[in-house]
N, C-alpha and C positions, 0 to 999 in steps of 0.2 A: 324342877329338875327339867332340863332341854331334851323331846326327844325330837328326833329328823326321821323323817318317811320320805322312802326312794322310792318311786313309780318308773318301773324303769319297761323298756319293749325286746324285750331278750332274743337274739339271734339263736334259733330252732339248736339246738345240742354245738353250740361254738364257744365252748367254754373261755378261749382266749379272746375273742371279739367281746363278749360278754363280760368279763374282768375289768378290761380296758375301756368301755364304754360306762360303768360304772366307777370307778379312776375319775373318770372326767366329772360324773355328776357329783362324788364324794369332793371334789376336790377345789368346787363352788362353797364350800363351806367355812374353809378357812380352821378348822376345830371346834367351833365355838358351837357346840351339843354334848350333851352326855349322853345319849344314846343313838345308834342310827340302826333301822329296822329294814329290811330287803324283803323282796317277796319270795315265796315256796320257791325251791328250784332253779334259783335266781342266776347260777352259771348255764343252763341248760333249755331253762321252759321244762314244762311237765312231761319228763321223758318218760316212755314204757321200758326202755335201753341201757339197764344199769351196767347190763355186761363191759359197754363199749364206754360208760361213762363215769363209773365208780371213784371213785378214790378211796384211799386208805385212811384212816383216822391220823388226823394230825398233820396232813400233807400239804397240797399244792395251795387249795381253796382255804385252807385252816391257816397256812404261813399268810395268804396274801390277806386276811381278814386281820390277824395278829400285826402284821406291819403295820396296816390302817389305824386299830386302834391303839397302840403303841405311839404313833408322829401326832395323830387327832386328839389323843388323849381320852378317849370314848368307848364307850360299850360296843358292841356291832353283832349284829344276829340275824336271821335268816336259814332257810334252808336250802340242802343241796346233797347229791347224792353220795353215800356211804358205804363201803363193803367192808365186814368185819367177822369174823369168821366164819365166812363162807355164805353170810347173807347180806342182801342187799336190803339198805334203810332208806326213807325220808327223813334224814334225819337235818334239827332245826337246832343249831350249834349259837352260844353268845360268850364271846370272846372279849376281856377286858384287858386293859394296860398295864394291870399288874400283872398279865399274861394266866391267870386264873379263866377256865374255861367252865361250859355247863352244855350240856346235851339233851334234845329230847327228841325222841323218836315218835313217828307221826302215829297217834294209836286208830284212828278210825279211815284205812285204807278206803278209798274211791271204788266200787263195785263196777262202777258202770263203765270203766275205763280199766278193768284188770288190774289194778294197782295193788289189789288185792294178793293177786294170782303173783306177782313178780318181788315183792316188796315184802318183807318182815313188819309183823304188825308188832309199834311198840306196847309195852305191857307196863309203863312206869309214869303217874303223873309226877312233874317237877315243881318244887319253886323255889326260887334262889332269890338272895339280897345285893342288888348292886346299889351302891350310894346312899343308902336309908331307905330304897325303896322293893319291896318284895315282887319276883314277877313271877307270871304262872305263863306258861308259852304253849301257844297251839299252832296246826298248820291246816290251814283252809278247813276240808270237811270236817275239822273237829267241830267249828261253829256251829253244828247241826243239833252238838250231843250236850247239852248242858248239863248231866248227871258228871260228865268229866272234868270240866272246869267250873262247880259248884266252890263258891268260896267259902272254907272252912275256919273263914274269919283269919286266915292264913299269906292271903295276899291283896298287893295296892293296884298292880299292873295287871290285866292280860293281853299279851302279843299274839294276834294271829296273824302268820304269814300266809299268802294263798298267794293260786291260780285261781281266781272265780271267774267264772263266762258271764259273759253279760246277760247271757238271757237268763241269769236268775240274781240281774244286780238288785231288785226289790228285796230278796231272801237275803241279800248280804249286808245290806243297810239296815232293817228290822234287825235280824242278827243279833249286829254289831250293838245295835241300842240297847236290846233284850238283855245280854249280855253283863251291859254296864250296870244297867240298874236294877236287875235282880242282884249281880254279887257286889253292890255297890262298890263300883272300882272304875278306877280308868283304864279304858282299851282302847287299843292302836293295832286298827287293820289294814294291814300293806298290800296290794296287790298290784298284779304286771297289767301294763295294756299289749295291746297288740294281737294278732294271728297267731295261732301257733300253726304248727304242723299239719293237723288235721282242720285244720280252716274253724279252726271256733276262736271267735273273738273275744277279749276280754277288756274291762270296761275301767278298770283301775276303780276310781272312787274310794283311793286311799284316804284314811283319816284318823282322827286322836280325839275320842268322847269322854266326856265329865262322867262322875259316877250316875248322872243325873241321865245320862242319855244327848248331853249336848255335843257341839259341834264345839271342839276346838281349834283344831286347823285340818284340811281336807286341801286335796289335788285335785284338777280337773280332769273329768272323766275322758278317756282315749287319748290323753296326752303324758310322754313322761315329764318327769318334772320332780323337784326336792322340795319339802315345806316343814318348817320345825315347829314344834309347842312347847307350850309349856305346861308342866303338872303338877301340882300342891299339893304336900302330906299333909301340912296343917288344915288348908280347908278341906282334904279327904278326912281328915280326922275328927273336923268338927261337925261336917255333915252325917258321918255316923252318929254322933251322939245325939245329933239333934232327932236324928231318924234312924234306930237301930234295929231297922227291920234283920238283920242278921243272928237277933239272938234270941228269933224265935225262928229260925230254922229248922226242918227234920233232921232229925240223924239218920244216918244209912250208913251203906258200906256196898265198893264196887269189886263185883266178881271178874278174876280176872280170867 
């Protein structure tokens, strides 16, 4: 399976301009990929202004994703702001060219930016299958909470779409590798670049990792770009057979 990571510098709260920029970045692929992964809040930047920026489910940005997915014959995913039943969600959505979709609402809201006061917390960990690969999504701050994404022998690929600041770049790199190693899975981390409206710099460093924590492909920091890497389920299954650490994992339950 080929996976493409897209590292963009979103214009603050300008949905139209950001989708046009992503159109240009995605068009360079000519459909030669299986999945495109976009950052967190890829239409707006990490905004706490959902009253003006939110969309109803299955509306403008969703249709934009569907159009690209069908045209390019790939899955496409990332998070944006959704309003449903009078609640605002930082919602990660995956759309397939067969018009199937799955969504995940961010569980760990970033209290240091008051995200928890503005958005509604997600309460469901999800795993779904696309082209034979079982996928578990995370959003940004979720990366710091390994219990939430603990592999129960139920997924092969962990995807994290983020707006991760440059000041905590080491944490980004270390935690992504830790999630790959401890869960014996492929990990995709896609982060934005550039400054947001608060003057916070985001470095990018988007990456695809193998289950040993080795880099398959990565993007340069502080620069927009697109890169594609390939993952192999047969190699993953061979590795898990050779070193079956997941069979010794502790049993646990999560209280919501």
